PAZA-709102 format. One record per atom (N, C-alpha, C): residue in one letter; chain; atom name; x negated, z negated, y. Coordinates in nm, 4 decimals, padded with zeros to 6 digits. Example, Ala and Ser with C-alpha at 12.3 -4.5 7.8 and 13.67 -1.06 7.14 Angstrom:
% residues 2
A;A;N;-01.3190;-00.7800;-00.5690
A;A;CA;-01.2300;-00.7800;-00.4500
A;A;C;-01.3200;-00.7800;-00.3300
S;A;N;-01.2850;-00.7080;-00.2250
S;A;CA;-01.3670;-00.7140;-00.1060
S;A;C;-01.2900;-00.7870;00.0030
//
This chain:
% residues 177
M;A;N;-00.7141;-01.7350;03.0880
M;A;CA;-00.8064;-01.6400;03.1473
M;A;C;-00.7258;-01.5281;03.2126
N;A;N;-00.7582;-01.4947;03.3317
N;A;CA;-00.6945;-01.3818;03.3989
N;A;C;-00.7801;-01.2585;03.3789
Q;A;N;-00.7180;-01.1458;03.3897
Q;A;CA;-00.7921;-01.0216;03.3755
Q;A;C;-00.7335;-00.9175;03.4684
H;A;N;-00.8096;-00.8157;03.4900
H;A;CA;-00.7652;-00.7054;03.5735
H;A;C;-00.6530;-00.6313;03.5011
P;A;N;-00.5430;-00.5926;03.5698
P;A;CA;-00.4306;-00.5255;03.5037
P;A;C;-00.4691;-00.3992;03.4277
N;A;N;-00.5741;-00.3304;03.4682
N;A;CA;-00.6162;-00.2086;03.3978
N;A;C;-00.6739;-00.2380;03.2604
H;A;N;-00.7088;-00.3613;03.2332
H;A;CA;-00.7662;-00.3975;03.1036
H;A;C;-00.6594;-00.4300;03.0012
A;A;N;-00.5339;-00.4392;03.0420
A;A;CA;-00.4263;-00.4769;02.9504
A;A;C;-00.4181;-00.3868;02.8275
P;A;N;-00.4249;-00.2528;02.8396
P;A;CA;-00.4185;-00.1696;02.7186
P;A;C;-00.5353;-00.1955;02.6227
A;A;N;-00.6534;-00.2148;02.6758
A;A;CA;-00.7691;-00.2432;02.5895
A;A;C;-00.7521;-00.3786;02.5213
T;A;N;-00.7004;-00.4750;02.5933
T;A;CA;-00.6782;-00.6075;02.5348
T;A;C;-00.5700;-00.6010;02.4283
A;A;N;-00.4649;-00.5243;02.4521
A;A;CA;-00.3594;-00.5081;02.3513
A;A;C;-00.4170;-00.4449;02.2241
N;A;N;-00.5062;-00.3476;02.2376
N;A;CA;-00.5714;-00.2889;02.1198
N;A;C;-00.6559;-00.3932;02.0478
L;A;N;-00.7330;-00.4687;02.1225
L;A;CA;-00.8142;-00.5763;02.0650
L;A;C;-00.7243;-00.6709;01.9861
Q;A;N;-00.6131;-00.7092;02.0460
Q;A;CA;-00.5203;-00.8009;01.9789
Q;A;C;-00.4598;-00.7368;01.8532
R;A;N;-00.4269;-00.6107;01.8612
R;A;CA;-00.3707;-00.5384;01.7461
R;A;C;-00.4710;-00.5361;01.6307
Y;A;N;-00.5973;-00.5086;01.6624
Y;A;CA;-00.7008;-00.5045;01.5584
Y;A;C;-00.7191;-00.6424;01.4955
L;A;N;-00.7253;-00.7439;01.5798
L;A;CA;-00.7434;-00.8803;01.5286
L;A;C;-00.6239;-00.9242;01.4448
R;A;N;-00.5050;-00.8880;01.4888
R;A;CA;-00.3851;-00.9255;01.4135
R;A;C;-00.3871;-00.8600;01.2749
Q;A;N;-00.4212;-00.7323;01.2681
Q;A;CA;-00.4288;-00.6639;01.1391
Q;A;C;-00.5292;-00.7351;01.0483
L;A;N;-00.6437;-00.7707;01.1017
L;A;CA;-00.7461;-00.8366;01.0204
L;A;C;-00.7058;-00.9781;00.9813
S;A;N;-00.6207;-01.0416;01.0618
S;A;CA;-00.5761;-01.1774;01.0289
S;A;C;-00.4898;-01.1783;00.9027
Y;A;N;-00.4294;-01.0654;00.8685
Y;A;CA;-00.3518;-01.0591;00.7445
Y;A;C;-00.4435;-01.0637;00.6231
D;A;N;-00.5654;-01.0104;00.6381
D;A;CA;-00.6625;-01.0110;00.5288
D;A;C;-00.7430;-01.1414;00.5243
E;A;N;-00.7639;-01.1985;00.6418
E;A;CA;-00.8484;-01.3178;00.6510
E;A;C;-00.7730;-01.4253;00.7272
A;A;N;-00.7237;-01.5240;00.6511
A;A;CA;-00.6363;-01.6265;00.7076
A;A;C;-00.7039;-01.7116;00.8147
S;A;N;-00.8344;-01.7159;00.8157
S;A;CA;-00.9020;-01.8005;00.9153
S;A;C;-00.8975;-01.7397;01.0563
I;A;N;-00.8648;-01.6110;01.0676
I;A;CA;-00.8510;-01.5489;01.1996
I;A;C;-00.7112;-01.5816;01.2507
P;A;N;-00.7027;-01.6579;01.3613
P;A;CA;-00.5708;-01.6930;01.4151
P;A;C;-00.4945;-01.5682;01.4593
L;A;N;-00.3636;-01.5705;01.4442
L;A;CA;-00.2773;-01.4591;01.4823
L;A;C;-00.2665;-01.4516;01.6342
P;A;N;-00.3282;-01.3507;01.6956
P;A;CA;-00.3157;-01.3402;01.8413
P;A;C;-00.1848;-01.2699;01.8783
P;A;N;-00.1344;-01.2962;01.9994
P;A;CA;-00.0187;-01.2183;02.0443
P;A;C;-00.0652;-01.0758;02.0752
I;A;N;00.0260;-00.9830;02.0806
I;A;CA;-00.0081;-00.8467;02.1231
I;A;C;00.0666;-00.8238;02.2533
D;A;N;00.0087;-00.8762;02.3602
D;A;CA;00.0745;-00.8690;02.4909
D;A;C;-00.0160;-00.8167;02.6018
G;A;N;-00.1406;-00.7829;02.5666
G;A;CA;-00.2327;-00.7295;02.6670
G;A;C;-00.2942;-00.8340;02.7566
I;A;N;-00.2709;-00.9614;02.7279
I;A;CA;-00.3269;-01.0704;02.8089
I;A;C;-00.4335;-01.1418;02.7269
F;A;N;-00.5536;-01.1446;02.7778
F;A;CA;-00.6634;-01.2091;02.7063
F;A;C;-00.6545;-01.3591;02.7331
D;A;N;-00.5830;-01.4289;02.6431
D;A;CA;-00.5631;-01.5723;02.6588
D;A;C;-00.6499;-01.6481;02.5585
T;A;N;-00.6307;-01.7799;02.5505
T;A;CA;-00.7144;-01.8604;02.4614
T;A;C;-00.6907;-01.8269;02.3141
R;A;N;-00.5672;-01.7903;02.2760
R;A;CA;-00.5413;-01.7531;02.1364
R;A;C;-00.6158;-01.6260;02.0988
T;A;N;-00.6207;-01.5304;02.1919
T;A;CA;-00.6950;-01.4067;02.1662
T;A;C;-00.8438;-01.4372;02.1559
E;A;N;-00.8925;-01.5193;02.2444
E;A;CA;-01.0346;-01.5554;02.2414
E;A;C;-01.0700;-01.6292;02.1127
E;A;N;-00.9827;-01.7196;02.0672
E;A;CA;-01.0080;-01.7915;01.9419
E;A;C;-01.0141;-01.6946;01.8235
A;A;N;-00.9240;-01.5988;01.8208
A;A;CA;-00.9241;-01.4997;01.7129
A;A;C;-01.0513;-01.4159;01.7164
L;A;N;-01.0914;-01.3752;01.8365
L;A;CA;-01.2129;-01.2956;01.8514
L;A;C;-01.3366;-01.3753;01.8094
R;A;N;-01.3422;-01.5011;01.8500
R;A;CA;-01.4564;-01.5864;01.8106
R;A;C;-01.4641;-01.6001;01.6580
E;A;N;-01.3493;-01.6195;01.5945
E;A;CA;-01.3489;-01.6327;01.4484
E;A;C;-01.3929;-01.5025;01.3826
F;A;N;-01.3471;-01.3894;01.4337
F;A;CA;-01.3917;-01.2610;01.3815
F;A;C;-01.5428;-01.2487;01.3945
Q;A;N;-01.5969;-01.2814;01.5118
Q;A;CA;-01.7417;-01.2734;01.5339
Q;A;C;-01.8159;-01.3659;01.4376
R;A;N;-01.7636;-01.4867;01.4169
R;A;CA;-01.8278;-01.5812;01.3258
R;A;C;-01.8300;-01.5253;01.1837
L;A;N;-01.7165;-01.4713;01.1394
L;A;CA;-01.7077;-01.4174;01.0036
L;A;C;-01.8008;-01.2991;00.9810
R;A;N;-01.8283;-01.2218;01.0848
R;A;CA;-01.9120;-01.1021;01.0726
R;A;C;-02.0571;-01.1261;01.1152
S;A;N;-02.0902;-01.2508;01.1354
S;A;CA;-02.2269;-01.2897;01.1763
S;A;C;-02.2694;-01.2195;01.3048
L;A;N;-02.1751;-01.2020;01.3960
L;A;CA;-02.2036;-01.1493;01.5288
L;A;C;-02.2216;-01.2676;01.6235
P;A;N;-02.2874;-01.2477;01.7367
P;A;CA;-02.2958;-01.3575;01.8329
P;A;C;-02.1550;-01.4032;01.8729
V;A;N;-02.1278;-01.5333;01.8575
V;A;CA;-01.9950;-01.5878;01.8852
V;A;C;-01.9852;-01.6177;02.0352
T;A;N;-01.9401;-01.5163;02.1080
T;A;CA;-01.9310;-01.5270;02.2539
T;A;C;-01.7867;-01.5303;02.3037
G;A;N;-01.6951;-01.4820;02.2235
G;A;CA;-01.5573;-01.4705;02.2695
G;A;C;-01.5371;-01.3506;02.3602
N;A;N;-01.6410;-01.2691;02.3747
N;A;CA;-01.6334;-01.1462;02.4533
N;A;C;-01.6470;-01.0264;02.3595
A;A;N;-01.5770;-00.9217;02.3914
A;A;CA;-01.5802;-00.8022;02.3074
A;A;C;-01.6852;-00.7055;02.3598
D;A;N;-01.8109;-00.7309;02.3237
D;A;CA;-01.9173;-00.6383;02.3624
D;A;C;-01.9122;-00.5152;02.2710
L;A;N;-02.0013;-00.4214;02.2906
L;A;CA;-01.9993;-00.2962;02.2152
L;A;C;-02.0111;-00.3187;02.0650
D;A;N;-02.1033;-00.4053;02.0212
D;A;CA;-02.1196;-00.4314;01.8775
D;A;C;-01.9922;-00.4902;01.8167
T;A;N;-01.9304;-00.5821;01.8894
T;A;CA;-01.8068;-00.6444;01.8410
T;A;C;-01.6954;-00.5405;01.8317
W;A;N;-01.6810;-00.4578;01.9373
W;A;CA;-01.5769;-00.3546;01.9367
W;A;C;-01.5945;-00.2591;01.8199
E;A;N;-01.7170;-00.2125;01.7983
E;A;CA;-01.7411;-00.1169;01.6907
E;A;C;-01.7102;-00.1770;01.5545
R;A;N;-01.7531;-00.2994;01.5316
R;A;CA;-01.7274;-00.3663;01.4029
R;A;C;-01.5789;-00.3957;01.3864
L;A;N;-01.5160;-00.4393;01.4931
L;A;CA;-01.3733;-00.4705;01.4897
L;A;C;-01.2912;-00.3455;01.4561
Y;A;N;-01.3240;-00.2366;01.5221
Y;A;CA;-01.2500;-00.1132;01.4977
Y;A;C;-01.2745;-00.0618;01.3561
R;A;N;-01.3977;-00.0654;01.3108
R;A;CA;-01.4300;-00.0196;01.1753
R;A;C;-01.3549;-00.1034;01.0711
D;A;N;-01.3547;-00.2354;01.0879
D;A;CA;-01.2854;-00.3231;00.9937
D;A;C;-01.1337;-00.3044;01.0010
Y;A;N;-01.0825;-00.2806;01.1216
Y;A;CA;-00.9397;-00.2535;01.1405
Y;A;C;-00.8997;-00.1282;01.0637
R;A;N;-00.9747;-00.0184;01.0813
R;A;CA;-00.9436;00.1073;01.0118
R;A;C;-00.9532;00.0885;00.8598
S;A;N;-01.0502;00.0150;00.8147
S;A;CA;-01.0662;-00.0120;00.6726
S;A;C;-00.9465;-00.0898;00.6188
S;A;N;-00.9030;-00.1897;00.6933
S;A;CA;-00.7877;-00.2694;00.6527
S;A;C;-00.6626;-00.1830;00.6448
L;A;N;-00.6446;-00.0950;00.7419
L;A;CA;-00.5284;-00.0060;00.7394
L;A;C;-00.5310;00.0849;00.6172
S;A;N;-00.6470;00.1391;00.5855
S;A;CA;-00.6551;00.2320;00.4728
S;A;C;-00.6269;00.1629;00.3404
V;A;N;-00.6604;00.0359;00.3309
V;A;CA;-00.6390;-00.0381;00.2067
V;A;C;-00.4968;-00.0929;00.1976
N;A;N;-00.4408;-00.1339;00.3104
N;A;CA;-00.3134;-00.2054;00.3101
N;A;C;-00.1918;-00.1235;00.3489
S;A;N;-00.2098;-00.0015;00.3902
S;A;CA;-00.0963;00.0802;00.4319
S;A;C;-00.0274;00.1421;00.3108
P;A;N;00.1046;00.1579;00.3187
P;A;CA;00.1725;00.2268;00.2086
P;A;C;00.1369;00.3745;00.2105
P;A;N;00.1556;00.4436;00.0993
P;A;CA;00.1260;00.5869;00.0992
P;A;C;00.2174;00.6606;00.1961
R;A;N;00.1698;00.7680;00.2508
R;A;CA;00.2491;00.8489;00.3430
R;A;C;00.3611;00.9183;00.2677
S;A;N;00.4755;00.9244;00.3290
S;A;CA;00.5867;00.9946;00.2670
S;A;C;00.5832;01.1415;00.3089
I;A;N;00.6547;01.2207;00.2350
I;A;CA;00.6669;01.3615;00.2687
I;A;C;00.8150;01.3914;00.2899
L;A;N;00.8431;01.4951;00.3634
L;A;CA;00.9809;01.5354;00.3858
L;A;C;01.0078;01.6620;00.3042
A;A;N;01.0733;01.6443;00.1911
A;A;CA;01.1049;01.7596;00.1077
A;A;C;01.2326;01.8268;00.1564
F;A;N;01.3234;01.7484;00.2117
F;A;CA;01.4497;01.8015;00.2623
F;A;C;01.4342;01.8192;00.4128
P;A;N;01.4894;01.9241;00.4710
P;A;CA;01.4691;01.9502;00.6150
P;A;C;01.5137;01.8348;00.7047
L;A;N;01.4462;01.8180;00.8176
L;A;CA;01.4819;01.7127;00.9120
L;A;C;01.6193;01.7351;00.9744
E;A;N;01.6561;01.8580;00.9955
E;A;CA;01.7871;01.8891;01.0525
E;A;C;01.8689;01.9625;00.9470
P;A;N;01.9283;01.8853;00.8530
P;A;CA;01.9889;01.9445;00.7351
P;A;C;02.1344;01.9897;00.7510
T;A;N;02.1833;02.0017;00.8721
T;A;CA;02.3250;02.0277;00.8942
T;A;C;02.3800;02.1381;00.8046
S;A;N;02.3161;02.2512;00.7971
S;A;CA;02.3694;02.3610;00.7170
S;A;C;02.2795;02.3943;00.5979
Y;A;N;02.1772;02.3127;00.5729
Y;A;CA;02.0854;02.3413;00.4626
Y;A;C;02.1511;02.3036;00.3302
V;A;N;02.1477;02.3949;00.2356
V;A;CA;02.2024;02.3702;00.1027
V;A;C;02.1118;02.4374;00.0004
M;A;N;02.0816;02.3636;-00.1063
M;A;CA;02.0115;02.4235;-00.2199
M;A;C;02.1176;02.4668;-00.3195
S;A;N;02.1042;02.5871;-00.3662
S;A;CA;02.2007;02.6403;-00.4621
S;A;C;02.1305;02.7441;-00.5491
A;A;N;02.2094;02.8149;-00.6299
A;A;CA;02.1535;02.9128;-00.7233
A;A;C;02.0480;03.0006;-00.6578
D;A;N;01.9360;03.0119;-00.7252
D;A;CA;01.8217;03.0942;-00.6844
D;A;C;01.7415;03.0398;-00.5653
S;A;N;01.7737;02.9183;-00.5149
S;A;CA;01.6849;02.8562;-00.4157
S;A;C;01.5526;02.8299;-00.4846
R;A;N;01.4454;02.8347;-00.4084
R;A;CA;01.3117;02.8154;-00.4645
R;A;C;01.2284;02.7292;-00.3715
G;A;N;01.1278;02.6656;-00.4284
G;A;CA;01.0310;02.5964;-00.3467
G;A;C;01.0133;02.4501;-00.3823
F;A;N;00.9392;02.3836;-00.2956
F;A;CA;00.9023;02.2449;-00.3211
F;A;C;01.0226;02.1522;-00.3222
A;A;N;01.1198;02.1741;-00.2338
A;A;CA;01.2387;02.0885;-00.2306
A;A;C;01.3122;02.0950;-00.3643
V;A;N;01.3208;02.2132;-00.4228
V;A;CA;01.3864;02.2283;-00.5534
V;A;C;01.3048;02.1565;-00.6602
L;A;N;01.1755;02.1691;-00.6548
L;A;CA;01.0886;02.1002;-00.7507
L;A;C;01.1056;01.9485;-00.7387
A;A;N;01.1116;01.8970;-00.6169
A;A;CA;01.1332;01.7536;-00.5960
A;A;C;01.2696;01.7121;-00.6515
L;A;N;01.3713;01.7920;-00.6250
L;A;CA;01.5047;01.7655;-00.6783
L;A;C;01.5009;01.7598;-00.8307
Q;A;N;01.4372;01.8578;-00.8921
Q;A;CA;01.4291;01.8621;-01.0377
Q;A;C;01.3563;01.7396;-01.0930
A;A;N;01.2510;01.6991;-01.0266
A;A;CA;01.1758;01.5813;-01.0723
A;A;C;01.2624;01.4557;-01.0649
M;A;N;01.3390;01.4416;-00.9574
M;A;CA;01.4269;01.3242;-00.9449
M;A;C;01.5371;01.3281;-01.0504
L;A;N;01.5985;01.4447;-01.0695
L;A;CA;01.7041;01.4573;-01.1707
L;A;C;01.6512;01.4278;-01.3104
L;A;N;01.5336;01.4768;-01.3410
L;A;CA;01.4739;01.4527;-01.4722
L;A;C;01.4496;01.3037;-01.4938
E;A;N;01.3968;01.2384;-01.3945
E;A;CA;01.3698;01.0947;-01.4054
E;A;C;01.5005;01.0157;-01.4187
L;A;N;01.6002;01.0493;-01.3386
L;A;CA;01.7293;00.9814;-01.3481
L;A;C;01.7922;01.0044;-01.4862
H;A;N;01.7805;01.1248;-01.5388
H;A;CA;01.8347;01.1572;-01.6710
H;A;C;01.7648;01.0742;-01.7787
Q;A;N;01.6344;01.0642;-01.7721
Q;A;CA;01.5595;00.9910;-01.8742
Q;A;C;01.5867;00.8414;-01.8685
K;A;N;01.6200;00.7901;-01.7522
K;A;CA;01.6372;00.6453;-01.7382
K;A;C;01.7798;00.5980;-01.7610
Y;A;N;01.8799;00.6707;-01.7059
Y;A;CA;02.0129;00.6152;-01.7246
Y;A;C;02.1322;00.7083;-01.7053
L;A;N;02.1168;00.8247;-01.6550
L;A;CA;02.2315;00.9124;-01.6347
L;A;C;02.2268;01.0310;-01.7302
P;A;N;02.3357;01.0584;-01.8014
P;A;CA;02.3391;01.1749;-01.8901
P;A;C;02.3606;01.3029;-01.8086
L;A;N;02.2523;01.3534;-01.7496
L;A;CA;02.2618;01.4707;-01.6628
L;A;C;02.2242;01.5996;-01.7332
G;A;N;02.1588;01.5866;-01.8437
G;A;CA;02.1049;01.7054;-01.9092
G;A;C;01.9617;01.7248;-01.8625
S;A;N;01.8786;01.7702;-01.9519
S;A;CA;01.7373;01.7879;-01.9208
S;A;C;01.7163;01.9026;-01.8219
V;A;N;01.6200;01.8839;-01.7351
V;A;CA;01.5876;01.9833;-01.6325
V;A;C;01.4390;02.0144;-01.6443
E;A;N;01.4049;02.1407;-01.6389
E;A;CA;01.2638;02.1795;-01.6379
E;A;C;01.2139;02.1847;-01.4947
L;A;N;01.0879;02.1498;-01.4768
L;A;CA;01.0265;02.1513;-01.3440
L;A;C;00.9734;02.2914;-01.3157
T;A;N;01.0561;02.3734;-01.2543
T;A;CA;01.0189;02.5123;-01.2282
T;A;C;01.0115;02.5457;-01.0793
G;A;N;01.0800;02.4663;-00.9965
G;A;CA;01.0871;02.4995;-00.8541
G;A;C;01.1900;02.6069;-00.8249
I;A;N;01.2666;02.6455;-00.9265
I;A;CA;01.3720;02.7461;-00.9111
I;A;C;01.5054;02.6795;-00.9455
Y;A;N;01.6012;02.6893;-00.8576
Y;A;CA;01.7325;02.6297;-00.8774
Y;A;C;01.8083;02.7155;-00.9789
D;A;N;01.7876;02.6827;-01.1058
D;A;CA;01.8433;02.7617;-01.2145
D;A;C;01.9720;02.6986;-01.2688
E;A;N;02.0222;02.7547;-01.3787
E;A;CA;02.1471;02.7072;-01.4371
E;A;C;02.1369;02.5619;-01.4843
Q;A;N;02.0225;02.5245;-01.5448
Q;A;CA;02.0022;02.3858;-01.5888
Q;A;C;02.0113;02.2899;-01.4705
T;A;N;01.9485;02.3274;-01.3604
T;A;CA;01.9487;02.2425;-01.2418
T;A;C;02.0908;02.2281;-01.1886
E;A;N;02.1627;02.3394;-01.1821
E;A;CA;02.3008;02.3341;-01.1325
E;A;C;02.3873;02.2446;-01.2206
K;A;N;02.3730;02.2553;-01.3527
K;A;CA;02.4503;02.1708;-01.4449
K;A;C;02.4181;02.0228;-01.4238
A;A;N;02.2898;01.9915;-01.4061
A;A;CA;02.2506;01.8521;-01.3837
A;A;C;02.3062;01.8006;-01.2504
V;A;N;02.3039;01.8853;-01.1484
V;A;CA;02.3591;01.8460;-01.0181
V;A;C;02.5093;01.8214;-01.0318
R;A;N;02.5800;01.9103;-01.1002
R;A;CA;02.7249;01.8909;-01.1203
R;A;C;02.7521;01.7595;-01.1938
A;A;N;02.6735;01.7302;-01.2967
A;A;CA;02.6910;01.6056;-01.3717
A;A;C;02.6654;01.4852;-01.2807
F;A;N;02.5641;01.4948;-01.1981
F;A;CA;02.5343;01.3864;-01.1040
F;A;C;02.6491;01.3694;-01.0052
Q;A;N;02.6964;01.4796;-00.9494
Q;A;CA;02.8067;01.4734;-00.8531
Q;A;C;02.9310;01.4121;-00.9183
R;A;N;02.9609;01.4528;-01.0397
R;A;CA;03.0774;01.3988;-01.1120
R;A;C;03.0612;01.2489;-01.1337
A;A;N;02.9451;01.2061;-01.1807
A;A;CA;02.9200;01.0646;-01.2097
A;A;C;02.9249;00.9779;-01.0837
N;A;N;02.9008;01.0394;-00.9688
N;A;CA;02.8970;00.9629;-00.8443
N;A;C;03.0149;00.9934;-00.7518
R;A;N;03.1133;01.0603;-00.8069
R;A;CA;03.2363;01.0921;-00.7336
R;A;C;03.2093;01.1665;-00.6025
L;A;N;03.1171;01.2607;-00.6112
L;A;CA;03.0878;01.3492;-00.4985
L;A;C;03.1596;01.4815;-00.5213
H;A;N;03.1738;01.5590;-00.4176
H;A;CA;03.2334;01.6919;-00.4311
H;A;C;03.1496;01.7709;-00.5321
E;A;N;03.2120;01.8122;-00.6405
E;A;CA;03.1396;01.8765;-00.7508
E;A;C;03.1373;02.0285;-00.7326
D;A;N;03.0318;02.0747;-00.6650
D;A;CA;03.0172;02.2190;-00.6465
D;A;C;02.8852;02.2723;-00.7024
G;A;N;02.7996;02.1819;-00.7519
G;A;CA;02.6722;02.2248;-00.8094
G;A;C;02.5658;02.2576;-00.7068
N;A;N;02.5962;02.2406;-00.5792
N;A;CA;02.5001;02.2655;-00.4714
N;A;C;02.4497;02.1328;-00.4168
V;A;N;02.3323;02.1346;-00.3575
V;A;CA;02.2753;02.0129;-00.3006
V;A;C;02.2654;02.0273;-00.1495
G;A;N;02.3590;01.9613;-00.0827
G;A;CA;02.3545;01.9468;00.0618
G;A;C;02.3060;01.8060;00.0939
L;A;N;02.3200;01.7658;00.2160
L;A;CA;02.2677;01.6362;00.2606
L;A;C;02.3266;01.5185;00.1826
L;A;N;02.4565;01.5160;00.1629
L;A;CA;02.5211;01.4034;00.0956
L;A;C;02.4703;01.3883;-00.0478
T;A;N;02.4669;01.4986;-00.1215
T;A;CA;02.4180;01.4930;-00.2599
T;A;C;02.2696;01.4587;-00.2636
W;A;N;02.1911;01.5200;-00.1764
W;A;CA;02.0473;01.4899;-00.1722
W;A;C;02.0244;01.3415;-00.1471
N;A;N;02.0919;01.2858;-00.0469
N;A;CA;02.0719;01.1446;-00.0134
N;A;C;02.1106;01.0528;-00.1281
E;A;N;02.2188;01.0840;-00.1983
E;A;CA;02.2603;01.0004;-00.3108
E;A;C;02.1585;01.0079;-00.4246
I;A;N;02.1097;01.1273;-00.4539
I;A;CA;02.0061;01.1422;-00.5579
I;A;C;01.8801;01.0668;-00.5158
A;A;N;01.8383;01.0860;-00.3918
A;A;CA;01.7171;01.0204;-00.3419
A;A;C;01.7325;00.8684;-00.3442
D;A;N;01.8476;00.8177;-00.3022
D;A;CA;01.8700;00.6720;-00.3023
D;A;C;01.8610;00.6158;-00.4433
Q;A;N;01.9258;00.6806;-00.5387
Q;A;CA;01.9222;00.6307;-00.6764
Q;A;C;01.7825;00.6424;-00.7363
Y;A;N;01.7139;00.7500;-00.7054
Y;A;CA;01.5768;00.7661;-00.7533
Y;A;C;01.4876;00.6569;-00.6942
N;A;N;01.5011;00.6317;-00.5648
N;A;CA;01.4188;00.5286;-00.5003
N;A;C;01.4448;00.3910;-00.5585
V;A;N;01.5699;00.3580;-00.5854
V;A;CA;01.6018;00.2290;-00.6472
V;A;C;01.5372;00.2219;-00.7852
L;A;N;01.5496;00.3277;-00.8601
L;A;CA;01.4894;00.3336;-00.9930
L;A;C;01.3378;00.3162;-00.9839
F;A;N;01.2756;00.3862;-00.8909
F;A;CA;01.1302;00.3807;-00.8741
F;A;C;01.0849;00.2408;-00.8327
L;A;N;01.1613;00.1752;-00.7452
L;A;CA;01.1249;00.0411;-00.6995
L;A;C;01.1286;-00.0606;-00.8133
H;A;N;01.2111;-00.0369;-00.9144
H;A;CA;01.2247;-00.1315;-01.0232
H;A;C;01.1470;-00.0943;-01.1483
Q;A;N;01.0665;00.0118;-01.1430
Q;A;CA;00.9910;00.0545;-01.2610
Q;A;C;00.8931;-00.0523;-01.3073
G;A;N;00.8303;-00.1234;-01.2157
G;A;CA;00.7315;-00.2239;-01.2531
G;A;C;00.7920;-00.3468;-01.3159
E;A;N;00.9251;-00.3601;-01.3150
E;A;CA;00.9914;-00.4787;-01.3681
E;A;C;01.0282;-00.4668;-01.5151
E;A;N;00.9994;-00.3526;-01.5740
E;A;CA;01.0367;-00.3291;-01.7142
E;A;C;00.9499;-00.4072;-01.8086
//
């Protein structure tokens, strides 16, 4: 099937929605996402219409578009991973957490250190205060020593990334216990 070039973005969206839904419903064929309304796209659309008890026309009328978009958004909300947050600055070149630093980044650091300490590293217990106190500095120094990092008790990019990497590995394997 040929189509007008201006319809390519709409067709690509249609294909994207159908592809997302095909992960939930195996009977919907995987359409390409190329903006070309071809027979594979039409087959996927027909199957979607059949599954939703819509008129099986192979055309994306208003009712089909609305249902397709609603089901697409629903699928995304159920199947998407949780959103991440950025506790450490995006441009961390000179950013360092040290004595008397305060805030959410320090709280996140303390939570990771506490979890790492409880699971496998003798870092010393850390309280979740959001204040970079003496306990936090001691735990950071212990972490730096155990990982052969420059031991200064401060958290710059290198130390943060190593703590975050180890915490993430630990978190990924929690369900395997």
